[in-house]
N, C-alpha and C positions, 0 to 999 in steps of 0.2 A: 326488485325483481327476484323471485325465488328460483331455485334450481329446477323446479317443475314447469316453469313458464316456457312457452314456445319461443324459440330463438327469434322469431319474427314479431313478437308481441310489441315491442317498442316501435318498430317500423310500422306495424299495423295501426297502432294508436295514432301515429302521425298521418297515415293514409286516410283514416276516417275522421280526422280532426277531433279526436277524443280530448275532452277537457279534463283538467285536474279536478278531482273530487267526485267524478262520475263513477258509478259502480262498474268495475271492469271484470267482475267475477266470471262472466260468460265468454270473454274474448278468447281465452285459450281453447275453449270448446269449439268456437266458430273456426278457429285456425285448424284444429284437429280435424273437424269435419271437412273443411275445405281441402286440406292435404289429401284426405282419403278420396274425395270426389275427383280431384285433379289426377291423382295417381291411378284411379280406375279408368279415367277417360284417356290418359296419355301415357301411362306406364312410367311416369316420373313425377317429380314435385317441383316444377319450375316456380320460382318466387312470385312473379307477376300474376299468373293465373290463380295461384293460391290466394294472394291478396285480394284479387277481384272477387273470387267466390266467397271468401270470408266476409268481404264488405257487403255482398248481397245478403248473406245470412244475417249479418248485423242489422242491415237496413230493414229487413222484413220481419225478422225475429220469430215469426210463426209461419208454418206452412200454409200457403194459400195460392190462388191462381196467379197472382202477380209474381210471386217468387218463382213459380214454375216458368213463367215467361222470361224472367230475368236470367235464370239458370240456362234456359234454352238459348238465350242470346249469346252465351259463352261458347256454344258449339263451334262456331268458326275459329275462335281463338284457340280452343283445345285441339281442333283438327290441324291448325297451322303448326302447333307445337309438334304434333306427331309427324307431319309431313316434313318439317324442318329437320327433324332427327333422321328420318329416312334418307333425305337428300344428303345430309352430312355423311351418313353411313355409306351411301353409294359412292360419294366422292373419295372417301378414304380407302375404298376397295380398289379404286383404279390407280 
């Protein structure tokens, strides 16, 4: 693992059942894109949604209709992240 690798890289490899000897050159890019996607959607980078989005990017590898459907299916999870934060913020204010 190089110092430029994403801190989640090894966990991500386990998450997608990545096998030794396979080309992992794009995995950091998928994680970077997933972090950006989740950050824009939720204003933070929670590990589980990042892993899920990165797995979608890995599975589909090229933009197509199925990828759009898969990413759209993440909407409830991302919204739950936002609402959970708002709920915690409201509780801490009282």
